[in-house]
C-alpha positions, 0 to 999 in steps of 0.5 A: 187699136180700138178695144171695148171698155174693160169690165169693172170687177168687184173682188170679194175677199183679200186673201191670196186668191183675191190679191193675186187676181188684183195684181193680174188685173192691174197689169191689164189695166182692168178697173177693180176693187177688193172688198174684205169683210174684216177690218184687216185680212189676217192670214194663218201662220202655217207653212206654205209652199209654191212650186213649178205650177205657179213659178213661171207666173211669178217670173212673168210678174217680176215677183220671183226674186222677191218671193225667194227673199222670204223663202227657203228652198224646199228639201222635201218631206220626212215621216216618223213614227211616235218614237221618231223612228224614220218611216219614209221620205219624199225628197226633192232631189232632181226636181229642178232638173225636171221642172226648171225651178226649186220649190220654195217654202215660207210662212203663209203671212209672208206671201200675203204681205208680198202680194198685198204690197203690190196692190194699191192701197186705195183698191182695198176696202175693209169692213165690207161684209157682203149681205146680198148679191143681185145681178141682171143683164145690165150689171151686178150689185153687192149690198154690204152690212154697213148699208152701202151698195157697190155696182160693177160688171163682174163679181168674183167670189174670192172669199174662202171656204164659207164664201158669202158670194157663193152662198148668195149665188147658190140661193138664187140658183136653188130658187130657179132649180138650177143648183146641182144636188151635190152643191147643196151638201156640206163640206167633208171634214174629219180633222181639226188642225192647229198651226203656228209660226214661232218667234225666232228661236235659239239655233243651239236648241234648234240647229235645224234653223241653220239649214239652207233648205226647208224640211217638212217633218211629220210624226204620225201618231199610233194609238191616239188621234194626233199627228204633228209636224215642223218646218224650219223657216228663214229668220230662225223661225219654225212653222209647226202644226198638230192635226187631230182626227175628229170624232163625236166627242170633240165638237158639235156640228154647230161649233164646227160651222162657226169655227171653220174659217181660220181664227185668231186663237188656238183651242188648246183643249182638244189638242192637249194630248199632243203638247208633250209629244217629241219632235224630230227637231228637238224638244216637244210640241209644247216648246214650240207652242210656247215660243209662238205669239198667241196671235200667230196661232190658228185653228181650223177644221180641215174640210174638202169639197169640189163644187160643181157650180163655179159661175152664173150670170156675172158672178164667178168663184175662185180659190177655196170658194169653189174648191176647198183642198185638204192641206196634205198636198200643199195645193190650196194656194197654188190652185187659187193662184192658177184660178186667178191666172186663168180667169184673168186670161179669159177676162182679157180675151172677153171683149165687151162685157155683155152677158153673153161674153161674160158667160162664155169667158166664165165657162172657158175658165171653169172648163180649163180649171176644173179638171186639174183641180179635181185631179189634185183634190184626189191627190190631196185626199190620198196624201191626207190618208198617208199623213194623218189617217188613223183608221185601220184602212188608212194604216193599210193604205199607208203601209202599202204606199210606204213599203210596196209601191216602188219609188219610181212609180210614185215619183212619175205620178208626182211629176205628172202633176207638174205638167199643168202650168198656165201662164199669163197670156198677155205678158211675155211667156217664160220658156219651159225649163227642165226635162219634164213635159209641159201641157201646151197653152193656147196663145192669146190672139189679142196679145199677138195683135197688140204686139204687132200693132205696137211694132207697126207690123201687119196685124194677124187675124 
């Protein structure tokens, strides 16, 4: 069947969102290039998990078994007080029965390497920092810091929390009076986080690494600003983290801005008070810190914001560039990957890359993704209070949630969040497994037509 020429897509950012979108565009033979501002994209060494909200897509792409090979099944989350007295737990018993999948946990760099291995080497260009963005009815242009320019039909900002694409786009919109006031506001922040992944450790010292499932264990401080956590990983490694509640004595706003992206060095200064804390797996936080290569330790200010403007003209945002999650619910990567799936679906359906078709595709993408992102951001905010909130109000909410709200109500809400599972519309759907409800997805008219034509059948209209 005759089809319009696919759009030429310029992806800015070689993180999880950008790489996943590239894999999806590769499957529908859409031309693209990825431009990464650093010499080599380096993900942080934190623990990360993927669940049923993206697993069917990994299965569609043939990547699920590869993902399992770097992962451990997730057992759940346990929480303790500073004396390591058990407080509460959210265990994943029955999760597979309800959803049809087992949640998986692994160090974040492992997922990045997996995705990177499925993007052709020649499709990524490093040391390409975007200085400016221009777009009109004929196309889009990115001007880079090295003086070069690149041209395409669509620009995708997948370049993280302080997205250069978003800043350039918003600058143009503000001049036109089209930028909502809320999009001009700073991101909300309140905590500093240090994370790392150890070298392989001695199983005799840390028997938890012999476990067949990954267990996230968090200790909630009392009387000081710290919480800390550990997760046992495949390969006798341990992911760990410290979170400190921010106050005016910790850092200036200028320093916060400069260090908001994940860095390559840990800042021991403001974390010293947590290093001698005991962990549920044995030893202290300092022991894990010292077992971790310096290059595997990262620091970040935990920020959150849901932007209202996700697109304009030929430019669209995905992942942290349009919704920055707190890590408390582990939803950042999942939502970035869902963004990529839904955007790729609408690019597939778009037809000729006219300004009108591009705007319509971007609007449908934003309409489909904004609601789920907003709901999960509210969940992340609540879980942040439960896991590392230190105010009297936070402690009160934590007491009510841990001791008053029935587990059945909490689990009902937990499974409700798994209903939104967008799949790739131009690949064979994976049938829903498990007893839980799944929100229906609009089928692809184009895919049905192409399948029928390939089989010599009557093409549906």
